[in-house]
C-alpha positions as CSV (number, residue, x, y, z in Angstrom):
1,X,-29.2,-125.2,-43.5
2,X,-32.5,-124.1,-42.0
3,X,-33.0,-120.4,-41.2
4,X,-33.5,-119.7,-37.5
5,X,-35.3,-116.6,-36.3
6,X,-34.2,-115.3,-32.9
7,X,-36.0,-112.6,-30.8
8,X,-33.7,-110.3,-28.8
9,X,-30.3,-111.6,-30.1
10,X,-27.1,-110.5,-28.3
11,X,-26.1,-106.9,-29.2
12,X,-29.4,-106.6,-30.9
13,X,-29.4,-103.0,-32.0
14,X,-26.0,-103.2,-33.7
15,X,-26.7,-106.6,-35.3
16,X,-30.1,-105.6,-36.7
17,X,-29.0,-102.2,-38.0
18,X,-25.9,-103.6,-39.6
19,X,-28.0,-106.3,-41.3
20,X,-30.8,-104.1,-42.5
21,X,-28.4,-101.4,-43.8
22,X,-26.6,-104.0,-45.8
23,X,-29.9,-105.2,-47.2
24,X,-30.6,-101.7,-48.4
25,X,-27.1,-101.1,-49.7
26,X,-26.1,-98.8,-47.0
27,X,-23.7,-98.7,-44.0
28,X,-24.4,-98.1,-40.3
29,X,-22.8,-95.2,-38.4
30,X,-22.1,-95.1,-34.7
31,X,-24.7,-92.3,-34.2
32,X,-27.3,-94.8,-35.5
33,X,-26.5,-97.2,-32.7
34,X,-26.5,-94.5,-30.1
35,X,-29.8,-93.1,-31.2
36,X,-31.6,-96.4,-31.4
37,X,-30.3,-97.6,-28.1
38,X,-32.4,-94.8,-26.6
39,X,-35.7,-95.6,-28.4
40,X,-35.8,-99.2,-29.5
41,X,-36.4,-101.9,-26.9
42,X,-34.1,-104.8,-27.6
43,X,-36.7,-107.4,-26.8
44,X,-38.6,-106.2,-29.9
45,X,-35.7,-106.8,-32.3
46,X,-35.5,-110.1,-34.2
47,X,-32.8,-111.5,-36.5
48,X,-32.8,-114.4,-39.0
49,X,-29.6,-116.5,-38.9
50,X,-28.1,-118.9,-41.5
51,X,-25.8,-120.8,-39.1
52,X,-24.1,-118.0,-37.1
53,X,-24.5,-115.3,-39.7
54,X,-27.4,-112.8,-39.6
55,X,-29.1,-112.7,-43.0
56,X,-32.3,-110.7,-42.1
57,X,-33.7,-108.4,-39.4
58,X,-36.9,-106.8,-38.3
59,X,-38.1,-104.8,-35.2
60,X,-41.0,-102.8,-33.9
61,X,-41.4,-99.7,-31.9
62,X,-44.0,-99.6,-29.1
63,X,-46.4,-96.9,-30.3
64,X,-49.8,-95.6,-29.2
65,X,-51.9,-95.1,-32.4
66,X,-54.8,-92.7,-32.5
67,X,-58.0,-94.5,-33.7
68,X,-61.5,-93.2,-34.0
69,X,-62.7,-92.5,-30.5
70,X,-59.3,-93.0,-28.7
71,X,-56.0,-94.7,-29.0
72,X,-54.5,-98.2,-28.9
73,X,-51.2,-100.0,-28.6
74,X,-49.6,-100.6,-32.0
75,X,-46.4,-102.2,-33.0
76,X,-44.5,-99.9,-35.4
77,X,-42.8,-102.4,-37.7
78,X,-39.4,-101.2,-39.0
79,X,-35.8,-102.3,-39.8
80,X,-37.2,-105.1,-42.1
81,X,-34.6,-106.4,-44.6
82,X,-33.1,-109.5,-46.0
83,X,-29.6,-109.8,-47.4
84,X,-29.5,-110.2,-51.2
85,X,-27.7,-113.5,-50.8
86,X,-30.8,-114.9,-49.0
87,X,-33.8,-113.5,-50.8
88,X,-36.6,-115.8,-52.2
89,X,-35.7,-118.3,-49.5
90,X,-38.6,-117.7,-47.1
91,X,-36.6,-115.5,-44.7
92,X,-39.0,-112.6,-44.8
93,X,-42.0,-114.9,-44.2
94,X,-40.3,-116.5,-41.2
95,X,-39.5,-113.1,-39.7
96,X,-43.1,-111.9,-40.3
97,X,-44.4,-115.1,-38.7
98,X,-42.2,-114.6,-35.6
99,X,-43.0,-110.9,-35.3
100,X,-46.8,-111.1,-35.6
101,X,-46.8,-113.9,-33.1
102,X,-44.7,-111.8,-30.7
103,X,-47.0,-108.8,-31.2
104,X,-50.0,-111.0,-30.5
105,X,-48.5,-112.4,-27.3
106,X,-47.9,-108.8,-26.1
107,X,-51.6,-108.0,-26.5
108,X,-51.1,-105.3,-29.1
109,X,-54.1,-105.3,-31.4
110,X,-52.5,-103.5,-34.3
111,X,-49.2,-103.5,-36.3
112,X,-48.4,-100.6,-38.6
113,X,-45.6,-99.9,-41.1
114,X,-44.3,-97.9,-44.0
115,X,-43.6,-100.2,-46.9
116,X,-40.3,-99.9,-48.8
117,X,-42.0,-101.9,-51.5
118,X,-45.8,-101.8,-51.5
119,X,-46.3,-105.3,-53.0
120,X,-44.7,-107.0,-50.1
121,X,-47.0,-106.8,-47.1
122,X,-50.5,-107.6,-48.4
123,X,-49.7,-111.3,-48.1
124,X,-49.1,-110.9,-44.4
125,X,-52.5,-109.3,-43.8
126,X,-51.5,-105.6,-44.0
127,X,-53.7,-103.1,-45.9
128,X,-53.4,-99.5,-46.8
129,X,-54.6,-97.8,-43.6
130,X,-53.9,-94.1,-44.1
131,X,-53.0,-92.9,-47.6
132,X,-51.2,-89.5,-47.9
133,X,-50.4,-87.0,-50.5
134,X,-47.0,-86.0,-51.9
135,X,-46.6,-82.2,-52.5
136,X,-44.3,-80.9,-55.2
137,X,-45.5,-77.4,-55.6
138,X,-44.5,-74.5,-57.8
139,X,-43.7,-71.8,-55.2
140,X,-44.0,-68.9,-57.7
141,X,-47.7,-69.8,-58.4
142,X,-48.8,-69.7,-54.8
143,X,-51.7,-67.4,-54.1
144,X,-54.3,-67.6,-51.3
145,X,-58.0,-67.4,-52.2
146,X,-59.8,-64.3,-50.8
147,X,-56.7,-63.5,-48.9
148,X,-57.4,-61.4,-45.8
149,X,-53.8,-60.4,-45.4
150,X,-51.1,-61.7,-43.0
151,X,-51.8,-62.4,-39.3
152,X,-49.4,-63.3,-36.5
153,X,-45.7,-63.6,-36.6
154,X,-43.3,-66.5,-37.3
155,X,-40.1,-67.0,-35.4
156,X,-37.2,-69.4,-36.2
157,X,-36.3,-71.1,-32.9
158,X,-33.5,-73.3,-31.7
159,X,-34.0,-77.0,-31.1
160,X,-34.5,-76.7,-27.3
161,X,-37.2,-74.1,-27.7
162,X,-38.9,-76.3,-30.4
163,X,-38.9,-79.2,-28.0
164,X,-40.9,-77.0,-25.6
165,X,-43.3,-75.3,-28.1
166,X,-44.0,-78.0,-30.7
167,X,-45.3,-81.0,-28.7
168,X,-48.5,-79.3,-27.4
169,X,-49.4,-78.3,-30.9
170,X,-48.8,-81.8,-32.2
171,X,-50.9,-83.3,-29.4
172,X,-53.8,-81.0,-30.2
173,X,-53.8,-82.4,-33.7
174,X,-52.9,-86.0,-32.8
175,X,-55.8,-86.7,-30.5
176,X,-58.3,-85.8,-33.3
177,X,-56.5,-87.5,-36.2
178,X,-56.7,-91.3,-36.6
179,X,-53.4,-92.7,-37.8
180,X,-51.1,-90.3,-35.8
181,X,-48.6,-91.6,-33.3
182,X,-47.9,-90.7,-29.7
183,X,-44.4,-89.2,-29.2
184,X,-42.2,-89.6,-26.1
185,X,-39.7,-86.9,-25.2
186,X,-37.0,-89.3,-26.5
187,X,-38.8,-89.7,-29.9
188,X,-39.0,-85.9,-30.2
189,X,-35.3,-85.5,-29.4
190,X,-33.9,-88.3,-31.5
191,X,-36.3,-88.3,-34.5
192,X,-38.5,-85.3,-35.1
193,X,-36.0,-82.7,-33.9
194,X,-32.8,-84.8,-34.5
195,X,-30.7,-83.8,-37.5
196,X,-28.0,-86.3,-38.4
197,X,-26.0,-85.4,-41.5
198,X,-27.0,-88.6,-43.2
199,X,-30.7,-87.5,-43.1
200,X,-30.0,-84.3,-45.0
201,X,-29.5,-86.0,-48.4
202,X,-27.8,-83.0,-49.9
203,X,-30.0,-80.4,-48.2
204,X,-29.1,-78.1,-45.3
205,X,-29.9,-78.5,-41.6
206,X,-33.4,-78.6,-40.1
207,X,-35.0,-75.3,-39.4
208,X,-37.7,-75.0,-36.7
209,X,-40.4,-72.3,-37.3
210,X,-43.2,-71.4,-34.9
211,X,-46.2,-69.2,-35.7
212,X,-47.6,-67.1,-32.9
213,X,-51.0,-65.4,-32.8
214,X,-51.7,-62.9,-30.0
215,X,-48.5,-64.2,-28.3
216,X,-49.6,-67.9,-28.3
217,X,-47.9,-70.7,-30.4
218,X,-50.5,-72.1,-32.7
219,X,-48.5,-73.7,-35.5
220,X,-45.1,-75.0,-36.4
221,X,-43.1,-76.4,-39.3
222,X,-39.8,-78.3,-39.6
223,X,-38.1,-78.0,-42.9
224,X,-34.8,-78.0,-44.8
225,X,-33.6,-76.1,-47.9
226,X,-31.8,-77.7,-50.8
227,X,-29.9,-74.8,-52.4
228,X,-29.6,-74.8,-56.1
229,X,-28.6,-72.2,-58.7
230,X,-29.0,-72.4,-62.5
231,X,-27.1,-69.7,-64.4
232,X,-27.5,-67.3,-61.5
233,X,-31.2,-68.0,-60.9
234,X,-32.2,-69.6,-57.5
235,X,-33.9,-72.9,-58.0
236,X,-33.8,-74.2,-54.5
237,X,-36.1,-76.8,-52.9
238,X,-37.9,-76.4,-49.6
239,X,-38.4,-79.8,-48.1
240,X,-41.0,-79.9,-45.3
241,X,-40.7,-82.6,-42.7
242,X,-44.0,-81.7,-41.0
243,X,-46.3,-78.7,-40.6
244,X,-49.2,-78.5,-38.0
245,X,-51.6,-75.9,-36.8
246,X,-54.4,-75.8,-34.3
247,X,-56.7,-73.5,-36.3
248,X,-57.7,-72.5,-39.8
249,X,-55.9,-69.1,-39.4
250,X,-52.8,-70.9,-38.2
251,X,-52.9,-73.2,-41.2
252,X,-53.2,-70.4,-43.6
253,X,-50.4,-68.3,-42.1
254,X,-48.1,-71.3,-41.7
255,X,-48.4,-72.1,-45.4
256,X,-48.0,-68.4,-46.3
257,X,-44.7,-68.4,-44.5
258,X,-43.5,-71.6,-46.1
259,X,-44.3,-70.5,-49.6
260,X,-42.8,-67.1,-48.9
261,X,-39.3,-68.4,-48.2
262,X,-36.8,-66.9,-50.7
263,X,-34.4,-68.6,-53.1
264,X,-36.9,-71.5,-53.5
265,X,-38.6,-72.7,-56.7
266,X,-40.2,-75.9,-55.3
267,X,-42.0,-76.6,-52.0
268,X,-42.0,-80.3,-51.3
269,X,-43.5,-82.6,-48.7
270,X,-43.3,-86.3,-48.8
271,X,-46.3,-87.0,-46.6
272,X,-49.0,-84.3,-46.7
273,X,-52.3,-84.9,-44.9
274,X,-54.9,-86.1,-47.4
275,X,-57.4,-83.9,-45.5
276,X,-55.1,-80.8,-45.7
277,X,-57.0,-77.6,-46.2
278,X,-54.2,-76.3,-48.5
279,X,-55.8,-77.4,-51.7
280,X,-59.0,-75.4,-51.0
281,X,-57.0,-72.4,-49.6
282,X,-55.1,-71.6,-52.8
283,X,-56.2,-70.1,-56.1
284,X,-54.3,-72.6,-58.2
285,X,-54.6,-76.1,-56.7
286,X,-53.1,-77.7,-59.8
287,X,-49.8,-75.9,-59.0
288,X,-49.5,-77.9,-55.8
289,X,-48.8,-81.0,-58.0
290,X,-50.3,-83.4,-55.5
291,X,-49.9,-87.2,-55.9
292,X,-51.5,-90.0,-53.9
293,X,-49.2,-92.3,-52.0
294,X,-50.0,-95.5,-50.0
295,X,-48.8,-94.0,-46.7
296,X,-49.3,-96.0,-43.6
297,X,-50.1,-99.8,-43.7
298,X,-52.1,-101.4,-41.0
299,X,-52.5,-105.0,-39.8
300,X,-55.2,-106.1,-37.4
301,X,-53.3,-108.6,-35.2
302,X,-56.3,-109.2,-33.0
303,X,-59.5,-108.4,-34.9
304,X,-61.9,-108.6,-31.9
305,X,-59.7,-106.4,-29.7
306,X,-59.2,-103.9,-32.5
307,X,-62.9,-103.6,-33.2
308,X,-63.7,-103.2,-29.5
309,X,-61.1,-100.4,-29.1
310,X,-62.5,-97.9,-31.6
311,X,-65.8,-96.0,-31.6
312,X,-68.5,-96.1,-34.3
313,X,-71.0,-93.7,-35.7
314,X,-74.7,-93.9,-34.7
315,X,-75.9,-96.6,-37.1
316,X,-77.4,-100.1,-37.2
317,X,-75.0,-102.9,-36.2
318,X,-73.4,-105.0,-38.9
319,X,-71.9,-108.5,-38.9
320,X,-68.6,-109.0,-40.7
321,X,-67.2,-112.3,-41.8
322,X,-63.4,-111.9,-41.7
323,X,-60.8,-114.2,-43.4
324,X,-57.2,-114.3,-42.3
325,X,-54.9,-117.0,-43.7
326,X,-51.8,-115.7,-41.8
327,X,-53.4,-115.3,-38.4
328,X,-56.1,-118.0,-38.1
329,X,-57.1,-116.9,-34.7
330,X,-58.8,-113.9,-36.4
331,X,-61.1,-116.0,-38.7
332,X,-64.7,-115.7,-37.8
333,X,-67.8,-113.4,-37.7
334,X,-67.8,-110.2,-35.7
335,X,-70.8,-108.1,-34.7
336,X,-69.7,-104.4,-35.0
337,X,-71.5,-101.9,-32.7
338,X,-71.0,-100.1,-29.5
339,X,-70.5,-103.6,-28.0
340,X,-68.4,-105.3,-30.7
341,X,-67.3,-108.9,-30.5
342,X,-67.6,-112.4,-31.9
343,X,-71.0,-113.7,-32.9
344,X,-72.8,-116.7,-34.3
345,X,-75.1,-114.5,-36.3
346,X,-75.0,-114.7,-40.1
347,X,-72.8,-112.2,-41.8
348,X,-73.8,-109.1,-43.7
349,X,-70.4,-108.4,-45.4
350,X,-67.5,-110.7,-46.1
351,X,-63.9,-109.5,-46.5
352,X,-60.2,-110.3,-45.9
353,X,-58.4,-108.9,-42.8
354,X,-56.2,-106.7,-45.0
355,X,-59.3,-105.0,-46.5
356,X,-60.8,-104.5,-43.1
357,X,-57.6,-102.7,-42.2
358,X,-58.3,-100.2,-45.1
359,X,-61.6,-99.4,-43.5
360,X,-60.6,-99.5,-39.8
361,X,-59.2,-95.9,-39.5
362,X,-61.7,-94.5,-42.0
363,X,-59.6,-94.3,-45.1
364,X,-62.0,-96.3,-47.3
365,X,-65.7,-97.1,-46.9
366,X,-67.1,-100.5,-47.7
367,X,-68.8,-99.5,-50.9
368,X,-65.3,-98.6,-52.3
369,X,-63.9,-101.9,-51.1
370,X,-66.8,-103.7,-52.8
371,X,-66.3,-101.7,-56.0
372,X,-62.7,-102.9,-56.1
373,X,-63.7,-106.5,-55.5
374,X,-62.3,-106.4,-51.9
375,X,-65.6,-106.9,-50.0
376,X,-68.7,-108.9,-50.7
377,X,-72.2,-108.0,-49.6
378,X,-74.1,-111.0,-48.3
379,X,-77.3,-109.3,-47.2
380,X,-79.2,-106.2,-48.5
381,X,-77.8,-102.9,-47.1
382,X,-74.8,-104.7,-45.6
383,X,-72.3,-102.4,-47.3
384,X,-74.4,-99.3,-46.5
385,X,-74.7,-100.2,-42.8
386,X,-70.9,-101.0,-42.5
387,X,-70.0,-97.8,-44.2
388,X,-72.2,-95.8,-41.9
389,X,-70.8,-97.4,-38.8
390,X,-67.1,-96.9,-39.8
391,X,-67.5,-93.3,-41.1
392,X,-65.2,-90.8,-39.5
393,X,-65.2,-86.9,-39.5
394,X,-61.9,-86.9,-41.4
395,X,-59.6,-89.4,-43.2
396,X,-56.7,-90.8,-41.3
397,X,-53.1,-89.4,-41.5
398,X,-49.7,-90.5,-40.4
399,X,-47.1,-87.7,-40.8
400,X,-43.9,-89.7,-40.3
401,X,-42.0,-92.6,-41.6
402,X,-40.4,-94.8,-39.0
């Protein structure tokens, strides 16, 4: 029987979560349904049915994504899964088709996601939009370079106070950092400050730390501790969910605090900012044990609207020839400048929409794309002009998996 994909099915949250949890070998809890009922619009949930049985699901949160020069609506793709009984039967492709068409009809120029398997989404036009670093540091080797000594004071606060103090610090960083997401009060309450038992994965509860300088909150961290003892020696893990500061001093003092927590051997963070100053602040950068990860994936659902939404550096215009097999409405030539749009002019650079996604937020320049065989220069200086236009003051970063 043919697979049928339905948008906004009855009892959508429960149906989709149950389906995707089964696909990942897990089981839903009542608190999952209660949480998602508060943050996920049901008309953004879709399910794939074989007869009357749901065999796949996908959904998307309505985010605002920081881009160079501003922000834009972006569909935060999540809950994507297909039951093992129905894999390799086109269910995923059918859901991606339905979802991208829905996002396009909503007028959202971008779709973003974190990939459970990185080989899946390239064929649907997604590219690596904001790589990140994984931190697995040796706490005992932490030393700051040219350390001026401690400043300010750190307080551990309760969740309610964190909900008041943390968002302004986050917003200060977000508006200047492509790849970061807007957060509603509900998102803060249910996700960043929420602490379900299932999310702890053997570690303790979330702790909320705020750094104050001259009485003002300038940095914060959210973390857990995984206690571990080996023959009477503490070998715990400090697991950082996120850490933000509004200044260089705030950054230094926040990391001083985190690396100073006792009974810990490892300081870990799944998604550290690739532009983090930490590597240059410490004496022994090797001890941070940093590894590159693919991070946030991005899809230009409407290339023209996406190009018009962001700002560009002061450089000569360039014409891009974009290929897009999955979304044929995007195929064509686009003049990129302060007045971007479709054009009949001949192209300077040719590339696929997934590779344009890797340049869009500033993660990769066009020379690097060309070196990897992902972009082709059609006219002299085409790559140089494109790289100059798309350059950004800092690389993009997305701090949270959704």
